GUVO-484425 format. One record per residue: residue in three letters; chain; x, y, z of N, C-alpha, C in turn. Coordinates in Angstrom, 2 decimals, padded with zeros to 5 digits. Atoms other than C-alpha are relative to their C-alpha. Layout:
# residues N
[node ala, A, [X, Y, Z], [X, Y, Z], [X, Y, Z]],
...
This chain:
# residues 235
[node met, A, [-000.91, 001.02, 000.50], [080.17, 095.63, 123.30], [000.69, -000.69, 001.17]],
[node ser, A, [-000.57, 000.78, -001.08], [081.47, 092.84, 125.49], [001.21, -000.76, -000.47]],
[node leu, A, [-001.19, 000.76, 000.34], [084.96, 091.42, 125.41], [-000.29, -001.49, 000.03]],
[node asp, A, [000.27, 001.42, -000.12], [083.67, 088.06, 126.57], [-000.94, -000.50, -001.09]],
[node thr, A, [000.99, 000.42, 000.99], [080.69, 087.90, 124.20], [000.48, 000.20, -001.43]],
[node asp, A, [-000.36, -000.37, 001.37], [082.04, 089.66, 121.12], [001.46, -000.25, -000.35]],
[node gly, A, [-001.43, 000.18, 000.26], [085.79, 089.17, 121.52], [000.76, 001.29, -000.17]],
[node tyr, A, [-000.67, -001.29, 000.10], [086.52, 092.88, 121.42], [-000.77, 001.03, 000.83]],
[node ala, A, [000.65, -001.10, -000.72], [085.76, 096.10, 123.30], [000.75, 001.29, -000.29]],
[node leu, A, [-000.62, -001.30, 000.26], [086.41, 099.73, 122.40], [000.25, 000.74, 001.30]],
[node ala, A, [-000.36, -000.79, -001.17], [088.12, 101.98, 124.91], [000.27, 001.43, -000.46]],
[node pro, A, [-000.19, -001.37, 000.51], [087.55, 105.61, 123.86], [000.80, 000.87, 000.96]],
[node gly, A, [-000.65, -001.04, -000.79], [089.73, 108.46, 125.02], [001.15, -000.43, 000.87]],
[node leu, A, [-001.18, 000.37, -000.80], [092.79, 106.64, 126.30], [001.07, 001.08, -000.06]],
[node tyr, A, [-001.01, -001.04, 000.19], [094.98, 109.41, 124.88], [-000.64, 001.20, -000.68]],
[node ser, A, [000.50, -001.23, 000.60], [094.32, 113.03, 123.94], [000.65, 000.21, -001.37]],
[node ala, A, [-000.56, -000.32, 001.32], [095.02, 114.52, 120.50], [001.46, 000.42, 000.12]],
[node ser, A, [-001.39, -000.45, -000.17], [098.18, 116.19, 121.82], [000.91, -001.15, 000.39]],
[node glu, A, [-000.80, 001.17, -000.38], [099.39, 112.95, 123.39], [000.25, -000.89, -001.22]],
[node cys, A, [-000.20, 000.77, 001.23], [098.84, 111.15, 120.08], [001.07, 000.65, -000.88]],
[node ala, A, [-001.01, -000.71, 000.80], [100.86, 113.82, 118.29], [001.40, -000.20, 000.57]],
[node glu, A, [-001.31, 000.23, -000.63], [103.69, 113.41, 120.80], [000.49, -001.43, -000.23]],
[node leu, A, [-000.38, 001.40, 000.25], [103.64, 109.62, 120.40], [000.44, -000.19, -001.45]],
[node ile, A, [-000.37, 000.11, 001.41], [103.73, 109.93, 116.60], [001.38, 000.59, -000.24]],
[node ala, A, [-001.29, -000.66, 000.21], [106.67, 112.35, 116.71], [001.14, -000.85, 000.58]],
[node ser, A, [-001.02, 000.83, -000.64], [108.64, 110.16, 119.13], [000.23, -001.30, -000.77]],
[node leu, A, [-000.08, 001.26, 000.72], [107.85, 106.98, 117.23], [000.68, 000.18, -001.35]],
[node glu, A, [-000.58, -000.23, 001.31], [108.72, 108.41, 113.82], [001.50, 000.33, 000.10]],
[node lys, A, [-001.41, -000.30, -000.19], [112.03, 109.74, 115.15], [000.80, -001.30, 000.19]],
[node ser, A, [-000.69, 001.26, -000.25], [112.99, 106.26, 116.40], [000.00, -000.88, -001.24]],
[node leu, A, [000.07, 000.85, 001.18], [111.81, 104.46, 113.26], [000.88, 000.55, -001.13]],
[node asn, A, [-000.86, -000.59, 001.02], [113.64, 106.91, 110.99], [001.47, -000.27, 000.25]],
[node ala, A, [-001.39, 000.30, -000.35], [116.84, 106.08, 112.87], [000.29, -001.50, 000.01]],
[node ala, A, [-000.14, 001.45, -000.08], [116.24, 102.32, 112.70], [000.60, -000.56, -001.29]],
[node asp, A, [-000.51, 000.71, 001.16], [117.56, 099.74, 110.24], [-000.84, 000.33, -001.23]],
[node pro, A, [000.77, -000.31, 001.21], [116.57, 100.84, 106.70], [-000.81, -001.17, -000.54]],
[node ala, A, [000.71, 001.18, 000.49], [115.36, 097.27, 106.12], [-001.48, 000.01, 000.37]],
[node ile, A, [001.43, -000.03, -000.36], [112.06, 098.12, 107.83], [-000.81, 000.81, -001.01]],
[node arg, A, [000.71, -000.79, 001.00], [111.23, 100.41, 104.90], [-000.35, -000.85, -001.22]],
[node gly, A, [000.36, 000.65, 001.24], [109.41, 099.24, 101.81], [000.87, 000.50, -001.13]],
[node gly, A, [-000.80, -000.39, 001.16], [110.88, 099.55, 098.35], [-000.20, 001.45, -000.39]],
[node asp, A, [000.27, -001.40, 000.31], [109.28, 102.99, 098.03], [000.44, 000.93, 001.11]],
[node gly, A, [-000.50, -000.82, -001.10], [110.86, 104.18, 101.28], [-000.98, 000.20, 001.13]],
[node ala, A, [001.00, -000.17, -001.06], [107.64, 104.12, 103.31], [000.14, -001.08, 001.06]],
[node ile, A, [000.01, 000.97, -001.10], [107.37, 102.42, 106.70], [-001.44, -000.46, 000.20]],
[node tyr, A, [001.34, 000.56, -000.13], [104.34, 100.14, 106.69], [-000.20, -000.71, 001.34]],
[node ala, A, [000.10, 000.78, -001.23], [105.14, 098.15, 109.82], [001.37, -000.11, 000.64]],
[node ala, A, [-001.23, 000.30, -000.73], [107.74, 097.47, 112.49], [-000.35, -001.07, 001.02]],
[node arg, A, [000.34, 001.13, -000.86], [107.81, 094.19, 114.38], [000.57, 000.15, 001.41]],
[node asn, A, [-000.66, 000.03, -001.30], [110.31, 094.64, 117.21], [000.00, 001.36, 000.66]],
[node leu, A, [000.09, -001.37, -000.49], [109.02, 097.90, 118.60], [000.63, 000.16, 001.37]],
[node leu, A, [-000.61, -000.08, -001.33], [110.29, 097.10, 122.10], [001.50, 000.27, -000.08]],
[node ser, A, [-001.43, -000.25, 000.16], [113.85, 097.22, 120.77], [000.27, 001.25, -000.83]],
[node leu, A, [-000.19, -001.15, 000.89], [113.29, 100.14, 118.37], [-000.41, 001.32, 000.63]],
[node trp, A, [000.61, -001.22, -000.54], [111.37, 102.62, 120.52], [-000.11, -000.11, 001.51]],
[node thr, A, [-000.07, 000.07, -001.46], [112.05, 103.27, 124.21], [-001.37, 000.10, 000.64]],
[node gln, A, [001.31, -000.23, -000.62], [108.51, 104.46, 124.95], [-000.95, -001.20, -000.12]],
[node ala, A, [000.85, 001.19, 000.12], [107.08, 101.09, 123.88], [-000.14, -000.73, 001.33]],
[node arg, A, [000.06, 000.66, -001.31], [107.82, 099.89, 127.44], [-000.77, 000.81, 001.04]],
[node thr, A, [000.56, -000.86, -001.04], [106.15, 102.79, 129.17], [-001.31, 000.70, -000.34]],
[node phe, A, [001.12, -000.91, 000.30], [103.49, 104.76, 127.25], [-001.36, -000.60, 000.37]],
[node trp, A, [001.27, 000.66, -000.28], [100.75, 102.18, 127.91], [-000.26, -000.18, 001.50]],
[node arg, A, [000.15, 000.21, -001.45], [101.30, 102.15, 131.69], [-000.86, 001.10, 000.62]],
[node ile, A, [000.95, -000.96, -000.54], [098.25, 104.27, 132.42], [-001.08, -000.80, 000.75]],
[node ala, A, [000.92, 000.69, -000.91], [095.58, 103.46, 135.00], [-001.09, -000.81, -000.72]],
[node pro, A, [001.08, 000.79, 000.63], [092.72, 102.42, 132.63], [000.51, -001.28, -000.66]],
[node val, A, [-000.56, 001.19, 000.67], [094.97, 100.00, 130.70], [000.40, -001.04, 001.03]],
[node arg, A, [-000.44, 000.96, -001.02], [096.49, 098.41, 133.78], [-001.20, -000.62, 000.72]],
[node ala, A, [001.19, 000.53, -000.68], [093.08, 098.07, 135.43], [-000.72, -001.02, -000.87]],
[node phe, A, [000.68, 000.93, 000.91], [091.55, 096.40, 132.36], [000.78, -001.31, -000.11]],
[node leu, A, [-000.83, 001.20, 000.10], [094.46, 093.99, 132.02], [-000.09, -000.85, 001.26]],
[node thr, A, [000.07, 000.74, -001.26], [094.37, 093.05, 135.68], [-001.35, -000.69, 000.17]],
[node ala, A, [001.34, 000.58, -000.13], [090.61, 092.46, 135.56], [-000.19, -001.21, -000.90]],
[node his, A, [000.26, 001.05, 000.98], [090.78, 090.20, 132.49], [001.11, -001.05, -000.10]],
[node leu, A, [-001.10, 000.97, 000.07], [094.21, 088.54, 132.74], [000.58, -000.35, 001.36]],
[node gly, A, [-000.53, 000.26, -001.33], [094.96, 088.69, 136.45], [001.18, 000.90, 000.33]],
[node pro, A, [-001.02, -000.96, -000.46], [097.55, 090.61, 138.51], [001.42, -000.33, -000.45]],
[node ser, A, [-001.37, 000.39, 000.39], [100.59, 088.69, 137.18], [000.23, 000.09, -001.50]],
[node cys, A, [-000.11, -000.06, 001.46], [100.05, 089.50, 133.48], [001.19, 000.84, -000.45]],
[node gly, A, [-001.15, -000.73, 000.52], [102.77, 090.87, 131.24], [-000.14, 000.31, -001.48]],
[node leu, A, [-000.08, -000.37, 001.41], [103.48, 092.55, 127.91], [001.01, -000.92, -000.69]],
[node val, A, [-000.88, 000.97, 000.67], [104.99, 090.10, 125.38], [000.42, 000.42, -001.40]],
[node arg, A, [-000.41, -000.43, 001.34], [105.13, 091.89, 122.02], [-000.66, 001.32, -000.33]],
[node val, A, [000.56, -001.27, 000.46], [104.63, 095.35, 120.47], [000.32, 000.15, -001.49]],
[node leu, A, [-000.13, -000.19, 001.43], [104.07, 095.94, 116.75], [-000.52, 001.39, -000.39]],
[node tyr, A, [000.47, -001.29, 000.54], [103.45, 099.04, 114.62], [-000.49, -000.23, -001.41]],
[node phe, A, [000.54, 000.08, 001.35], [101.27, 099.34, 111.51], [-000.38, 001.39, -000.48]],
[node asp, A, [000.49, -001.24, 000.61], [100.59, 102.23, 109.15], [-000.49, -000.31, -001.41]],
[node lys, A, [000.43, 000.00, 001.39], [098.65, 102.65, 105.92], [000.25, 001.41, -000.52]],
[node pro, A, [-000.32, -001.37, 000.43], [100.43, 105.70, 104.47], [-000.84, 000.41, -001.21]],
[node pro, A, [000.74, -000.47, 001.18], [098.51, 107.85, 101.97], [000.76, -000.35, -001.28]],
[node gly, A, [-000.61, 000.37, 001.27], [099.16, 106.54, 098.48], [000.77, -001.30, 000.03]],
[node asn, A, [-000.77, 001.24, -000.13], [100.82, 103.36, 099.81], [-000.73, -000.97, 000.92]],
[node ser, A, [000.80, 000.81, -000.91], [098.01, 101.40, 101.41], [000.17, -001.49, -000.29]],
[node trp, A, [-000.06, 001.46, 000.12], [097.61, 097.64, 101.84], [-001.24, -000.58, 000.65]],
[node ala, A, [001.15, 000.70, -000.58], [094.97, 095.09, 102.79], [000.49, -001.23, 000.73]],
[node leu, A, [-000.33, 001.21, -000.76], [094.96, 092.15, 105.17], [-001.20, -000.93, -000.05]],
[node pro, A, [001.13, 000.92, 000.10], [092.82, 089.04, 104.58], [-000.48, -000.46, 001.37]],
[node trp, A, [000.54, 000.53, -001.25], [090.66, 087.39, 107.22], [001.00, -000.97, 000.64]],
[node his, A, [-000.94, 000.86, -000.72], [092.79, 085.71, 109.88], [-000.25, 000.11, 001.49]],
[node lys, A, [-000.07, -000.10, -001.45], [093.28, 085.06, 113.57], [001.48, 000.13, 000.38]],
[node asp, A, [-001.40, -000.20, -000.41], [096.45, 086.05, 115.47], [000.47, -001.21, 000.81]],
[node leu, A, [-000.37, 001.27, -000.60], [098.00, 082.68, 116.22], [001.46, -000.10, 000.41]],
[node thr, A, [-001.44, 000.13, -000.27], [101.76, 083.32, 116.36], [000.43, 000.90, 001.14]],
[node val, A, [-000.58, -000.77, -001.10], [103.78, 084.52, 119.33], [001.52, -000.01, -000.14]],
[node ala, A, [-001.45, -000.09, 000.03], [107.41, 085.58, 119.75], [000.59, -000.72, 001.21]],
[node val, A, [-000.60, 000.81, -001.06], [109.56, 083.16, 121.78], [001.52, 000.05, -000.10]],
[node arg, A, [-001.46, 000.02, -000.01], [113.21, 082.77, 122.75], [000.58, -001.07, -000.92]],
[node asp, A, [-000.50, 001.13, 000.78], [113.67, 079.40, 121.07], [-001.20, -000.74, -000.56]],
[node asn, A, [001.15, 000.68, 000.60], [111.20, 077.93, 118.58], [000.36, -001.39, -000.53]],
[node ala, A, [-000.45, 001.31, 000.48], [113.18, 074.73, 117.97], [-000.17, -001.10, 001.05]],
[node leu, A, [000.19, 000.99, -001.05], [112.21, 072.98, 121.21], [-001.05, -001.03, -000.41]],
[node thr, A, [000.98, 001.04, 000.28], [110.36, 069.68, 120.95], [-001.29, 000.31, 000.77]],
[node ser, A, [001.27, -000.34, -000.63], [106.67, 070.26, 121.64], [-001.16, -000.65, -000.73]],
[node thr, A, [001.24, 000.48, 000.59], [103.28, 068.73, 121.08], [-001.04, 001.11, -000.04]],
[node arg, A, [000.95, -001.11, -000.07], [101.61, 072.12, 121.66], [000.34, 001.11, -000.99]],
[node phe, A, [-000.43, -001.07, 000.89], [103.65, 074.69, 119.72], [000.35, -000.59, -001.37]],
[node ser, A, [-000.22, 000.52, 001.35], [103.98, 074.36, 115.93], [000.37, 001.14, -000.95]],
[node lys, A, [-000.26, -000.93, 001.11], [104.94, 076.05, 112.64], [001.02, 001.09, 000.36]],
[node pro, A, [-001.02, -000.99, -000.33], [108.21, 077.75, 113.70], [000.37, 000.87, -001.20]],
[node thr, A, [-000.44, -000.95, 001.03], [109.18, 080.84, 111.71], [000.93, 001.01, 000.67]],
[node thr, A, [-000.81, -001.10, -000.50], [111.63, 083.72, 112.06], [-000.45, 001.27, -000.70]],
[node lys, A, [000.49, -001.26, 000.55], [110.31, 087.26, 111.60], [000.86, 001.14, 000.52]],
[node ser, A, [-000.89, -001.11, -000.37], [112.74, 090.19, 111.57], [001.02, -000.44, 001.04]],
[node gly, A, [-001.04, 000.50, -000.88], [115.30, 088.03, 113.34], [-000.48, -000.59, 001.31]],
[node val, A, [000.57, 000.47, -001.26], [112.93, 086.94, 116.13], [-000.72, -001.33, -000.23]],
[node pro, A, [000.71, 001.27, 000.14], [111.78, 083.30, 116.58], [-001.48, 000.16, 000.34]],
[node his, A, [001.44, 000.02, -000.23], [108.02, 082.86, 116.32], [-000.51, -001.42, -000.13]],
[node val, A, [000.60, 001.33, 000.05], [105.74, 079.87, 116.69], [-001.51, 000.16, 000.15]],
[node glu, A, [001.44, -000.01, -000.21], [102.04, 079.12, 116.48], [-000.30, -000.55, 001.39]],
[node ala, A, [000.25, 000.36, -001.40], [100.76, 078.97, 120.06], [-001.22, -000.90, 000.12]],
[node pro, A, [001.18, 000.83, -000.24], [098.29, 076.44, 121.47], [-001.17, 000.84, 000.50]],
[node leu, A, [001.20, -000.70, -000.44], [094.73, 077.41, 122.30], [000.07, 000.39, 001.47]],
[node glu, A, [-000.06, -000.29, -001.43], [095.45, 077.25, 126.03], [000.78, 001.27, 000.30]],
[node val, A, [-000.76, -001.25, -000.15], [097.93, 080.12, 125.62], [-000.77, 001.16, -000.61]],
[node leu, A, [000.69, -001.08, 000.71], [095.99, 082.19, 123.07], [-001.24, 000.48, 000.75]],
[node arg, A, [001.22, -000.39, -000.72], [092.84, 082.13, 125.21], [000.30, 000.77, 001.27]],
[node arg, A, [-000.40, -000.77, -001.18], [094.79, 083.74, 128.05], [000.87, 001.20, -000.40]],
[node met, A, [-000.69, -001.18, 000.50], [096.04, 086.66, 125.96], [-001.00, 001.08, -000.38]],
[node leu, A, [000.79, -001.15, 000.42], [094.73, 090.12, 125.10], [000.87, 000.92, -000.84]],
[node thr, A, [-000.68, -001.00, 000.82], [095.69, 092.60, 122.41], [-000.65, 001.36, 000.23]],
[node leu, A, [000.49, -001.37, -000.03], [095.40, 096.37, 122.73], [000.54, 000.72, -001.23]],
[node arg, A, [-000.39, -000.81, 001.15], [095.42, 098.40, 119.52], [-000.26, 001.47, 000.35]],
[node val, A, [000.12, -001.43, -000.29], [096.08, 102.10, 120.16], [000.00, 000.76, -001.32]],
[node his, A, [000.16, -000.73, 001.25], [094.84, 104.33, 117.33], [000.64, 001.38, 000.13]],
[node leu, A, [-000.65, -001.31, -000.03], [097.15, 107.27, 116.71], [-000.67, 000.98, -000.98]],
[node asp, A, [000.77, -000.81, 000.95], [094.88, 108.53, 113.90], [-001.47, -000.39, 000.09]],
[node glu, A, [001.42, 000.36, 000.12], [091.12, 108.69, 113.48], [-000.14, -001.08, -001.07]],
[node val, A, [000.23, 001.08, 000.96], [089.93, 105.54, 111.72], [-001.43, 000.12, -000.53]],
[node thr, A, [001.29, -000.13, 000.67], [087.09, 105.97, 109.21], [-000.05, -001.01, -001.15]],
[node asp, A, [000.08, 000.85, 001.19], [085.88, 104.14, 106.10], [001.11, 000.34, -001.01]],
[node glu, A, [-000.96, -000.50, 000.98], [088.50, 106.18, 104.24], [001.38, -000.66, 000.12]],
[node asn, A, [-001.38, 000.47, -000.17], [091.66, 104.64, 105.74], [000.10, -001.45, 000.48]],
[node gly, A, [-000.13, 001.44, -000.19], [091.03, 100.92, 105.85], [-000.25, -000.49, 001.41]],
[node pro, A, [000.28, 000.40, -001.38], [089.30, 100.25, 109.19], [-000.01, -001.52, 000.16]],
[node leu, A, [000.04, 001.42, -000.32], [089.41, 096.89, 110.91], [-001.43, -000.52, -000.12]],
[node lys, A, [001.28, 000.70, 000.02], [086.57, 094.44, 110.27], [000.12, -001.24, 000.88]],
[node val, A, [-000.05, 001.14, -000.90], [085.71, 091.75, 112.80], [-001.26, -000.85, -000.13]],
[node leu, A, [001.14, 000.90, -000.11], [083.41, 088.75, 113.20], [-000.26, -000.24, 001.48]],
[node pro, A, [000.26, 000.14, -001.44], [081.93, 089.08, 116.72], [-000.27, -001.44, 000.39]],
[node gly, A, [000.22, 001.34, -000.51], [082.05, 085.89, 118.74], [000.88, -001.07, -000.59]],
[node ser, A, [-000.83, 001.01, 000.67], [084.53, 084.14, 116.44], [001.15, -000.49, 000.88]],
[node his, A, [-001.06, 000.44, -000.91], [087.02, 083.91, 119.33], [-000.41, -001.21, 000.83]],
[node his, A, [000.47, 001.15, -000.77], [084.84, 081.22, 120.91], [000.30, -001.32, -000.70]],
[node thr, A, [-000.34, 001.21, 000.73], [085.81, 078.73, 118.19], [001.50, -000.28, 000.13]],
[node asp, A, [-001.43, 000.31, -000.06], [089.21, 077.11, 117.68], [000.75, 000.87, -001.00]],
[node lys, A, [-000.82, -000.80, 000.92], [091.90, 078.30, 115.25], [-000.58, 000.08, -001.41]],
[node thr, A, [000.57, 000.05, 001.34], [089.75, 077.51, 112.21], [-000.77, 001.28, -000.32]],
[node leu, A, [000.76, -001.17, 000.44], [088.38, 080.46, 110.23], [-001.39, -000.43, -000.48]],
[node asp, A, [001.38, 000.19, 000.45], [084.60, 080.35, 109.93], [-000.57, 001.39, -000.23]],
[node leu, A, [000.33, -001.38, 000.35], [083.53, 083.47, 108.09], [-001.50, 000.26, -000.07]],
[node arg, A, [001.44, -000.25, -000.06], [079.80, 083.09, 108.63], [-000.31, 000.96, 001.15]],
[node gly, A, [000.43, -000.89, -001.08], [078.01, 085.72, 110.70], [000.11, 001.46, -000.38]],
[node glu, A, [000.05, -001.45, 000.21], [077.74, 089.48, 111.06], [001.42, 000.58, -000.02]],
[node val, A, [-001.28, -000.71, 000.07], [080.73, 091.55, 109.95], [-000.20, 001.42, 000.53]],
[node arg, A, [000.06, -001.36, -000.54], [081.30, 094.73, 111.95], [001.25, 000.77, -000.43]],
[node val, A, [-001.09, -000.91, 000.37], [083.43, 097.65, 110.75], [000.24, 000.92, 001.19]],
[node leu, A, [-000.31, -000.73, -001.23], [085.22, 099.37, 113.63], [000.67, 001.34, -000.31]],
[node his, A, [-000.55, -001.35, 000.11], [085.72, 103.12, 113.50], [000.50, 000.42, 001.38]],
[node ala, A, [-000.54, -000.44, -001.29], [087.68, 104.92, 116.19], [000.57, 001.40, -000.13]],
[node ala, A, [-000.66, -001.31, -000.06], [088.82, 108.39, 117.19], [001.47, -000.18, 000.31]],
[node ala, A, [-001.41, 000.03, -000.39], [092.50, 109.16, 117.52], [000.09, -000.02, 001.52]],
[node gly, A, [-000.14, 000.13, -001.44], [093.56, 108.13, 121.02], [-000.83, -001.10, 000.61]],
[node ala, A, [000.82, 001.10, -000.50], [091.01, 105.35, 121.33], [000.78, -001.31, -000.03]],
[node gly, A, [-000.59, 001.33, -000.01], [091.99, 101.81, 122.18], [-001.03, -001.03, -000.44]],
[node leu, A, [000.86, 001.13, 000.34], [090.60, 098.53, 120.93], [000.59, -001.24, 000.63]],
[node trp, A, [-000.41, 001.27, -000.61], [090.86, 095.42, 123.10], [-000.52, -001.14, -000.86]],
[node met, A, [000.38, 001.13, 000.83], [090.80, 092.15, 121.16], [000.56, -001.29, 000.56]],
[node arg, A, [-000.53, 001.33, -000.24], [091.13, 088.45, 121.82], [000.73, -000.47, -001.26]],
[node pro, A, [-000.75, 000.42, 001.19], [093.77, 086.90, 119.49], [-000.80, -000.89, -000.95]],
[node leu, A, [000.77, 000.93, 000.83], [091.26, 084.31, 118.25], [-001.20, 000.65, -000.70]],
[node leu, A, [001.04, -000.72, 000.71], [088.85, 086.99, 117.00], [000.38, 000.12, -001.47]],
[node ala, A, [-000.27, -000.12, 001.43], [088.66, 086.76, 113.18], [-000.12, 001.47, -000.42]],
[node his, A, [000.00, -001.40, 000.41], [089.55, 090.11, 111.60], [000.75, 000.18, -001.32]],
[node cys, A, [-000.65, -000.33, 001.26], [090.69, 091.74, 108.36], [-000.09, 001.51, -000.19]],
[node ser, A, [000.20, -001.41, 000.36], [091.01, 095.16, 106.74], [000.27, 000.19, -001.49]],
[node asn, A, [-000.16, -000.33, 001.41], [090.76, 096.66, 103.26], [001.05, 001.09, -000.18]],
[node arg, A, [-000.88, -001.12, 000.31], [093.04, 099.12, 101.53], [-000.71, 001.32, 000.28]],
[node ser, A, [000.58, -001.33, -000.13], [092.52, 102.81, 102.18], [-000.59, 000.45, -001.33]],
[node ser, A, [000.61, -000.53, 001.23], [090.43, 104.75, 099.68], [001.04, 000.73, -000.84]],
[node glu, A, [-000.94, -000.67, 000.91], [092.27, 106.01, 096.64], [-000.11, 001.51, 000.18]],
[node gly, A, [-000.04, -001.45, -000.13], [093.35, 109.62, 097.05], [-000.09, 000.53, 001.42]],
[node thr, A, [000.09, -000.48, -001.38], [093.01, 109.75, 100.83], [001.33, 000.60, 000.46]],
[node thr, A, [-001.21, -000.59, -000.61], [095.44, 111.89, 102.80], [000.20, -000.52, 001.42]],
[node arg, A, [-000.04, 000.50, -001.37], [094.84, 109.92, 105.99], [001.01, -001.14, 000.16]],
[node his, A, [-000.74, 001.15, -000.48], [097.37, 107.68, 107.72], [-000.94, -000.89, 000.81]],
[node arg, A, [000.68, 000.83, -001.00], [096.19, 104.73, 109.80], [001.08, -000.66, 000.84]],
[node arg, A, [-001.11, 000.46, -000.84], [098.90, 104.40, 112.46], [-000.55, -000.66, 001.27]],
[node ile, A, [000.48, 000.83, -001.11], [098.32, 101.68, 115.05], [001.19, -000.54, 000.77]],
[node ile, A, [-000.95, 000.72, -000.85], [100.42, 100.51, 118.00], [-000.74, -001.21, 000.56]],
[node his, A, [000.64, 001.28, -000.32], [099.59, 096.85, 118.61], [000.79, -000.66, 001.13]],
[node leu, A, [-000.66, 000.56, -001.18], [100.41, 095.50, 122.08], [-000.65, -001.32, 000.38]],
[node glu, A, [000.51, 001.32, -000.38], [100.06, 091.85, 123.10], [000.39, -000.31, 001.45]],
[node phe, A, [-000.18, 000.31, -001.42], [099.64, 090.80, 126.74], [-000.41, -001.44, 000.26]],
[node ala, A, [000.31, 001.38, -000.37], [099.57, 087.36, 128.35], [-000.20, -000.09, 001.50]],
[node ala, A, [000.29, 000.17, -001.42], [098.25, 086.14, 131.68], [001.15, -000.67, 000.75]],
[node asp, A, [-000.98, 000.85, -000.68], [101.13, 083.76, 132.41], [001.41, 000.21, -000.53]],
[node glu, A, [-001.40, -000.15, 000.41], [104.88, 084.31, 132.35], [000.58, -001.34, -000.46]],
[node thr, A, [-000.51, 001.33, 000.34], [105.53, 080.55, 132.14], [-000.81, -000.62, -001.12]],
[node leu, A, [000.65, 000.67, 001.12], [104.75, 078.73, 128.89], [000.21, -001.51, 000.09]],
[node pro, A, [-000.17, 001.45, -000.02], [104.27, 074.97, 128.36], [001.25, -000.47, -000.74]],
[node asp, A, [-001.06, 000.69, 000.74], [106.99, 072.58, 127.15], [001.35, 000.72, 000.01]],
[node gly, A, [-001.28, -000.66, -000.13], [109.86, 074.74, 128.33], [000.19, 001.23, -000.86]],
[node tyr, A, [-000.09, -001.19, 000.84], [109.09, 077.61, 125.94], [000.02, 001.26, 000.88]],
[node ser, A, [-000.07, -001.29, -000.71], [109.77, 081.23, 127.00], [-000.40, 001.12, -000.96]],
[node trp, A, [000.30, -001.20, 000.79], [108.37, 084.53, 125.78], [001.29, 000.68, -000.43]],
[node tyr, A, [-001.18, -000.75, 000.46], [110.86, 086.52, 123.71], [000.22, 001.21, 000.90]],
[node thr, A, [-000.03, -001.14, -000.92], [110.01, 089.49, 125.93], [-001.09, -000.17, 001.05]],
[node trp, A, [001.02, -000.01, -001.06], [108.19, 089.71, 129.25], [000.17, 001.27, 000.82]],
[node glu, A, [000.02, -001.25, -000.76], [107.33, 093.09, 130.80], [-001.18, -000.07, 000.96]],
[node arg, A, [001.08, 000.11, -000.98], [105.33, 092.74, 134.02], [-000.85, 001.27, 000.00]],
[node val, A, [000.91, -001.14, 000.03], [102.27, 095.00, 133.92], [-000.04, 000.70, 001.35]],
[node asn, A, [000.10, -000.57, -001.36], [101.98, 095.51, 137.69], [001.33, -000.17, 000.72]],
[node lys, A, [-001.34, 000.09, -000.60], [105.51, 096.24, 138.87], [000.02, 000.49, 001.43]],
[node asp, A, [-000.04, -000.56, -001.35], [104.55, 098.07, 142.04], [-001.09, -000.60, 000.86]],
């Protein structure tokens, strides 16, 4: 699998089973202490948007040699972390996501006049905006799987090569279902079309994912600024 050709690449074995368990315990402790508004009506936590402000380790756990080397090779030495999200499909409380591309980014001010940025929104108190292609094509996402992902717990589906087109969804082509062991990473281009189904009824499996977004450039067009910028190579 090629990041350039397919728009994604699997990275097995980034974290061990024990490291995943430690990350889950730390993350759940922080989320349980967070604003109750992140919980669904049934009390379950399906997602958290502002993980950098909710969980201290969000700034550090990914700073391992294979991740930094991959980022530097594909985004350059000045790249930075710009957003961290969390997703779970709890047993008995699953959800699905339709086909889409990841077009929005978190910024400091989404009300600036621009011919490039569009569709301003506010998500969990943070300004967001749809980014131009020139920005999205210089970004990379890393999804860290804290649980094994099988057909049972709603795995990600992708359309290889769809990142080569613009923002338009074209659902023609081969659909691939991506399974992963706990501790594996998945590198993705934001413009890769992807979706996922609900988990199977009766499953006892979670599908906990830490979703990290990185960008090649700290400076954005039209005076825009990233909501958060964490330099990958600090030393």
